[in-house]
Structure formats: C-alpha cells, structure tokens
ChimeraX commands (.cxc) that place a marker at each C-alpha (Angstrom):
marker #1 position -31.57,-35.76,19.03 radius 0.5
marker #1 position -31.45,-32.54,21.07 radius 0.5
marker #1 position -27.80,-33.32,22.16 radius 0.5
marker #1 position -26.77,-33.72,18.50 radius 0.5
marker #1 position -28.24,-30.31,17.66 radius 0.5
marker #1 position -26.43,-28.63,20.56 radius 0.5
marker #1 position -23.27,-30.33,19.57 radius 0.5
marker #1 position -23.66,-29.03,15.92 radius 0.5
marker #1 position -24.58,-25.45,16.99 radius 0.5
marker #1 position -21.47,-25.44,19.35 radius 0.5
marker #1 position -19.20,-26.66,16.61 radius 0.5
marker #1 position -20.63,-24.14,14.14 radius 0.5
marker #1 position -20.05,-21.16,16.55 radius 0.5
marker #1 position -16.50,-22.50,17.48 radius 0.5
marker #1 position -15.70,-22.83,13.78 radius 0.5
marker #1 position -16.93,-19.35,12.92 radius 0.5
marker #1 position -14.89,-17.96,15.83 radius 0.5
marker #1 position -11.76,-19.50,14.48 radius 0.5
marker #1 position -12.35,-18.10,11.01 radius 0.5
marker #1 position -12.72,-14.61,12.36 radius 0.5
marker #1 position -9.45,-14.85,14.39 radius 0.5
marker #1 position -7.52,-16.09,11.23 radius 0.5
marker #1 position -8.77,-13.28,9.17 radius 0.5
marker #1 position -7.32,-10.77,11.43 radius 0.5
marker #1 position -3.58,-12.20,11.26 radius 0.5
marker #1 position -1.01,-10.09,9.74 radius 0.5
marker #1 position -0.52,-10.45,5.93 radius 0.5
marker #1 position 2.70,-12.23,4.91 radius 0.5
marker #1 position 4.47,-10.54,1.99 radius 0.5
marker #1 position 4.88,-12.61,-1.16 radius 0.5
marker #1 position 6.70,-11.31,-4.27 radius 0.5
marker #1 position 5.16,-14.07,-6.42 radius 0.5
marker #1 position 1.99,-14.81,-8.16 radius 0.5
marker #1 position -1.22,-12.75,-8.00 radius 0.5
marker #1 position 0.05,-10.39,-5.10 radius 0.5
marker #1 position 2.90,-9.41,-7.45 radius 0.5
marker #1 position 0.64,-8.75,-10.24 radius 0.5
marker #1 position -1.52,-6.49,-8.07 radius 0.5
marker #1 position 1.57,-4.65,-6.71 radius 0.5
marker #1 position 2.84,-3.99,-10.22 radius 0.5
marker #1 position -0.63,-2.82,-11.32 radius 0.5
marker #1 position -0.88,-0.33,-8.50 radius 0.5
marker #1 position 2.67,1.03,-8.96 radius 0.5
marker #1 position 2.08,1.59,-12.69 radius 0.5
marker #1 position -1.33,3.16,-12.02 radius 0.5
marker #1 position -0.09,5.59,-9.47 radius 0.5
marker #1 position 3.56,6.10,-10.66 radius 0.5
marker #1 position 2.92,9.74,-11.39 radius 0.5
marker #1 position 1.52,10.54,-7.94 radius 0.5
marker #1 position 4.34,8.58,-6.31 radius 0.5
marker #1 position 7.05,10.39,-8.30 radius 0.5
marker #1 position 5.43,13.87,-7.60 radius 0.5
marker #1 position 5.28,13.16,-3.81 radius 0.5
marker #1 position 9.10,12.22,-3.87 radius 0.5
marker #1 position 10.09,15.11,-5.93 radius 0.5
marker #1 position 8.03,17.53,-3.73 radius 0.5
marker #1 position 9.57,16.08,-0.57 radius 0.5
marker #1 position 13.19,16.33,-1.72 radius 0.5
marker #1 position 12.46,19.66,-3.55 radius 0.5
marker #1 position 14.11,18.50,-6.84 radius 0.5
marker #1 position 13.40,16.95,-10.17 radius 0.5
marker #1 position 16.78,15.20,-10.26 radius 0.5
marker #1 position 15.79,12.19,-8.40 radius 0.5
marker #1 position 14.86,8.59,-9.17 radius 0.5
marker #1 position 12.96,5.94,-7.39 radius 0.5
marker #1 position 12.96,2.16,-7.40 radius 0.5
marker #1 position 11.30,-0.79,-5.49 radius 0.5
marker #1 position 12.82,-3.57,-3.64 radius 0.5
marker #1 position 10.33,-6.38,-4.33 radius 0.5
marker #1 position 12.35,-9.08,-2.47 radius 0.5
marker #1 position 12.80,-7.24,0.83 radius 0.5
marker #1 position 10.97,-9.27,3.49 radius 0.5
marker #1 position 10.88,-6.22,5.96 radius 0.5
marker #1 position 8.02,-4.50,4.16 radius 0.5
marker #1 position 5.57,-4.74,1.35 radius 0.5
marker #1 position 6.24,-2.39,-1.62 radius 0.5
marker #1 position 2.48,-1.87,-1.90 radius 0.5
marker #1 position -0.01,-1.89,1.06 radius 0.5
marker #1 position -3.56,-1.45,0.41 radius 0.5
marker #1 position -6.06,-0.74,3.31 radius 0.5
marker #1 position -9.90,-0.42,2.96 radius 0.5
marker #1 position -12.24,1.54,5.08 radius 0.5
marker #1 position -14.84,-0.61,6.83 radius 0.5
marker #1 position -17.14,-0.26,9.86 radius 0.5
marker #1 position -14.88,-0.14,12.91 radius 0.5
marker #1 position -11.78,0.77,10.82 radius 0.5
marker #1 position -12.49,4.02,8.87 radius 0.5
marker #1 position -9.87,5.88,7.04 radius 0.5
marker #1 position -9.97,9.41,5.46 radius 0.5
marker #1 position -10.60,7.79,2.08 radius 0.5
marker #1 position -12.35,4.45,0.87 radius 0.5
marker #1 position -8.82,3.04,0.09 radius 0.5
marker #1 position -5.46,3.81,1.38 radius 0.5
marker #1 position -2.41,2.89,-0.67 radius 0.5
marker #1 position 1.07,2.88,0.77 radius 0.5
marker #1 position 4.02,2.64,-1.51 radius 0.5
marker #1 position 7.54,1.99,-0.15 radius 0.5
marker #1 position 10.09,3.35,-2.51 radius 0.5
marker #1 position 13.83,3.34,-2.72 radius 0.5
marker #1 position 14.84,6.87,-3.43 radius 0.5
marker #1 position 18.19,7.87,-4.90 radius 0.5
marker #1 position 19.87,10.79,-6.68 radius 0.5
marker #1 position 19.49,10.99,-10.35 radius 0.5
marker #1 position 22.04,9.20,-12.47 radius 0.5
marker #1 position 25.13,11.28,-13.33 radius 0.5
marker #1 position 27.72,9.86,-15.78 radius 0.5
marker #1 position 30.77,8.41,-14.00 radius 0.5
marker #1 position 29.21,8.78,-10.53 radius 0.5
marker #1 position 27.41,6.23,-8.36 radius 0.5
marker #1 position 23.68,7.19,-7.55 radius 0.5
marker #1 position 23.46,8.17,-3.95 radius 0.5
marker #1 position 20.72,6.49,-1.81 radius 0.5
marker #1 position 18.60,9.05,-0.13 radius 0.5
marker #1 position 15.94,7.11,1.76 radius 0.5
marker #1 position 13.49,4.18,1.93 radius 0.5
marker #1 position 10.39,6.37,1.88 radius 0.5
marker #1 position 6.68,5.62,2.12 radius 0.5
marker #1 position 4.25,7.64,0.01 radius 0.5
marker #1 position 0.54,7.26,1.31 radius 0.5
marker #1 position -2.46,8.06,-1.02 radius 0.5
marker #1 position -6.11,8.11,-0.43 radius 0.5
marker #1 position -8.23,6.81,-3.32 radius 0.5
marker #1 position -11.99,7.24,-3.93 radius 0.5
marker #1 position -12.65,5.04,-6.99 radius 0.5
marker #1 position -16.52,6.06,-7.09 radius 0.5
marker #1 position -15.28,9.62,-8.11 radius 0.5
marker #1 position -14.21,8.04,-11.52 radius 0.5
marker #1 position -17.99,7.99,-12.23 radius 0.5
marker #1 position -19.01,11.59,-13.39 radius 0.5
marker #1 position -22.52,10.88,-12.18 radius 0.5
marker #1 position -21.19,10.73,-8.59 radius 0.5
marker #1 position -18.55,13.48,-9.17 radius 0.5
marker #1 position -20.19,16.46,-10.96 radius 0.5
marker #1 position -17.66,18.83,-9.44 radius 0.5
marker #1 position -14.63,16.95,-10.65 radius 0.5
marker #1 position -13.11,16.21,-7.31 radius 0.5
marker #1 position -9.78,14.28,-7.27 radius 0.5
marker #1 position -9.96,10.53,-7.24 radius 0.5
marker #1 position -6.46,10.32,-5.67 radius 0.5
marker #1 position -5.22,12.55,-2.86 radius 0.5
marker #1 position -1.73,12.77,-1.38 radius 0.5
marker #1 position -1.99,12.14,2.33 radius 0.5
marker #1 position 1.50,11.52,3.73 radius 0.5
marker #1 position 5.14,11.20,3.07 radius 0.5
marker #1 position 7.35,9.30,5.53 radius 0.5
marker #1 position 11.07,9.48,5.11 radius 0.5
marker #1 position 13.33,6.94,6.55 radius 0.5
marker #1 position 17.20,7.16,6.13 radius 0.5
marker #1 position 18.76,4.59,3.75 radius 0.5
marker #1 position 20.72,1.69,5.23 radius 0.5
marker #1 position 24.36,2.39,5.88 radius 0.5
marker #1 position 26.59,1.17,3.02 radius 0.5
marker #1 position 28.83,-1.74,3.86 radius 0.5
marker link #1:1,2 radius 0.2
marker link #1:2,3 radius 0.2
marker link #1:3,4 radius 0.2
marker link #1:4,5 radius 0.2
marker link #1:5,6 radius 0.2
marker link #1:6,7 radius 0.2
marker link #1:7,8 radius 0.2
marker link #1:8,9 radius 0.2
marker link #1:9,10 radius 0.2
marker link #1:10,11 radius 0.2
marker link #1:11,12 radius 0.2
marker link #1:12,13 radius 0.2
marker link #1:13,14 radius 0.2
marker link #1:14,15 radius 0.2
marker link #1:15,16 radius 0.2
marker link #1:16,17 radius 0.2
marker link #1:17,18 radius 0.2
marker link #1:18,19 radius 0.2
marker link #1:19,20 radius 0.2
marker link #1:20,21 radius 0.2
marker link #1:21,22 radius 0.2
marker link #1:22,23 radius 0.2
marker link #1:23,24 radius 0.2
marker link #1:24,25 radius 0.2
marker link #1:25,26 radius 0.2
marker link #1:26,27 radius 0.2
marker link #1:27,28 radius 0.2
marker link #1:28,29 radius 0.2
marker link #1:29,30 radius 0.2
marker link #1:30,31 radius 0.2
marker link #1:31,32 radius 0.2
marker link #1:32,33 radius 0.2
marker link #1:33,34 radius 0.2
marker link #1:34,35 radius 0.2
marker link #1:35,36 radius 0.2
marker link #1:36,37 radius 0.2
marker link #1:37,38 radius 0.2
marker link #1:38,39 radius 0.2
marker link #1:39,40 radius 0.2
marker link #1:40,41 radius 0.2
marker link #1:41,42 radius 0.2
marker link #1:42,43 radius 0.2
marker link #1:43,44 radius 0.2
marker link #1:44,45 radius 0.2
marker link #1:45,46 radius 0.2
marker link #1:46,47 radius 0.2
marker link #1:47,48 radius 0.2
marker link #1:48,49 radius 0.2
marker link #1:49,50 radius 0.2
marker link #1:50,51 radius 0.2
marker link #1:51,52 radius 0.2
marker link #1:52,53 radius 0.2
marker link #1:53,54 radius 0.2
marker link #1:54,55 radius 0.2
marker link #1:55,56 radius 0.2
marker link #1:56,57 radius 0.2
marker link #1:57,58 radius 0.2
marker link #1:58,59 radius 0.2
marker link #1:59,60 radius 0.2
marker link #1:60,61 radius 0.2
marker link #1:61,62 radius 0.2
marker link #1:62,63 radius 0.2
marker link #1:63,64 radius 0.2
marker link #1:64,65 radius 0.2
marker link #1:65,66 radius 0.2
marker link #1:66,67 radius 0.2
marker link #1:67,68 radius 0.2
marker link #1:68,69 radius 0.2
marker link #1:69,70 radius 0.2
marker link #1:70,71 radius 0.2
marker link #1:71,72 radius 0.2
marker link #1:72,73 radius 0.2
marker link #1:73,74 radius 0.2
marker link #1:74,75 radius 0.2
marker link #1:75,76 radius 0.2
marker link #1:76,77 radius 0.2
marker link #1:77,78 radius 0.2
marker link #1:78,79 radius 0.2
marker link #1:79,80 radius 0.2
marker link #1:80,81 radius 0.2
marker link #1:81,82 radius 0.2
marker link #1:82,83 radius 0.2
marker link #1:83,84 radius 0.2
marker link #1:84,85 radius 0.2
marker link #1:85,86 radius 0.2
marker link #1:86,87 radius 0.2
marker link #1:87,88 radius 0.2
marker link #1:88,89 radius 0.2
marker link #1:89,90 radius 0.2
marker link #1:90,91 radius 0.2
marker link #1:91,92 radius 0.2
marker link #1:92,93 radius 0.2
marker link #1:93,94 radius 0.2
marker link #1:94,95 radius 0.2
marker link #1:95,96 radius 0.2
marker link #1:96,97 radius 0.2
marker link #1:97,98 radius 0.2
marker link #1:98,99 radius 0.2
marker link #1:99,100 radius 0.2
marker link #1:100,101 radius 0.2
marker link #1:101,102 radius 0.2
marker link #1:102,103 radius 0.2
marker link #1:103,104 radius 0.2
marker link #1:104,105 radius 0.2
marker link #1:105,106 radius 0.2
marker link #1:106,107 radius 0.2
marker link #1:107,108 radius 0.2
marker link #1:108,109 radius 0.2
marker link #1:109,110 radius 0.2
marker link #1:110,111 radius 0.2
marker link #1:111,112 radius 0.2
marker link #1:112,113 radius 0.2
marker link #1:113,114 radius 0.2
marker link #1:114,115 radius 0.2
marker link #1:115,116 radius 0.2
marker link #1:116,117 radius 0.2
marker link #1:117,118 radius 0.2
marker link #1:118,119 radius 0.2
marker link #1:119,120 radius 0.2
marker link #1:120,121 radius 0.2
marker link #1:121,122 radius 0.2
marker link #1:122,123 radius 0.2
marker link #1:123,124 radius 0.2
marker link #1:124,125 radius 0.2
marker link #1:125,126 radius 0.2
marker link #1:126,127 radius 0.2
marker link #1:127,128 radius 0.2
marker link #1:128,129 radius 0.2
marker link #1:129,130 radius 0.2
marker link #1:130,131 radius 0.2
marker link #1:131,132 radius 0.2
marker link #1:132,133 radius 0.2
marker link #1:133,134 radius 0.2
marker link #1:134,135 radius 0.2
marker link #1:135,136 radius 0.2
marker link #1:136,137 radius 0.2
marker link #1:137,138 radius 0.2
marker link #1:138,139 radius 0.2
marker link #1:139,140 radius 0.2
marker link #1:140,141 radius 0.2
marker link #1:141,142 radius 0.2
marker link #1:142,143 radius 0.2
marker link #1:143,144 radius 0.2
marker link #1:144,145 radius 0.2
marker link #1:145,146 radius 0.2
marker link #1:146,147 radius 0.2
marker link #1:147,148 radius 0.2
marker link #1:148,149 radius 0.2
marker link #1:149,150 radius 0.2
marker link #1:150,151 radius 0.2
marker link #1:151,152 radius 0.2
marker link #1:152,153 radius 0.2
view
C-alpha cells in the first residue's frame, strides 16, 4: 500500500511540473475566435489613446492607422499582467501594433510610415471612484516604438 501512495505522489508531482512548464510556453497568435473578439474589444476601447500616441510621435494630425490581423510575425494586441515575480509599472500592460500611413489625399497613394507599437499601462481599479478619489488616469501612455515599414516590392 505504501508503494502505491509513493507512486501516486510521484505522479502527482510530475504532472504538476509538466503543467507549469506548459503554461510558460509562448503564446501562438490566432486571428480567429475568442482571441479576435478580445483584440477587437481592446482596439476599440483604446482607439483614442492609440491614435493620440501616433499623432504625437509623427507630430501631425494628417495620419491614419490600420491593423494587420493576419500577420503571423506579431500580435496586434498583446496583454501582460503584473504578478509576483513579473511586476510591471501598471497592473496591465497593453501593446498595440499598428500600421501607420499618411492620410488619404485624392489621386495619391497613402505612404506607409511604420509598423509601430504603442504601449499603454492600465489600472482598471481606478475606474472605481472609491479607490480613486483624486481622479488619477486609468490609462497611461508608456512607450512608442517605431519600426520602418517593409520595403515596397
């Protein structure tokens, strides 16, 4: 009976170790289903902050942004959460990868300006006025990373 208990405990410990390792694997992007719903939700929720960051970086209001939902090289929306051992400056970090291009001008082709990443820090608890009597912002701009657009073929 003792051997059976030892075997059970060993299997339980081994199984728990495997689950922990699997949870740390890199996320694989999917442009379908529930992930697409969450991505669209976050893009619509923070569209104003994203556009403001892009306009501030390029120092112009004549600019448009888009999203390449099917590109397998990056996620349009990346969500990170602070947790013990992996703390961030905000409870949640949202990274949006946007395709930035010049504003539409009749009879001209829009010029690609960059594949840029806008990083925002979000503190949802601050939406509750009880926890935010001073009216601190719920969303903070953290970073803008510019990457040149791919060369046209």
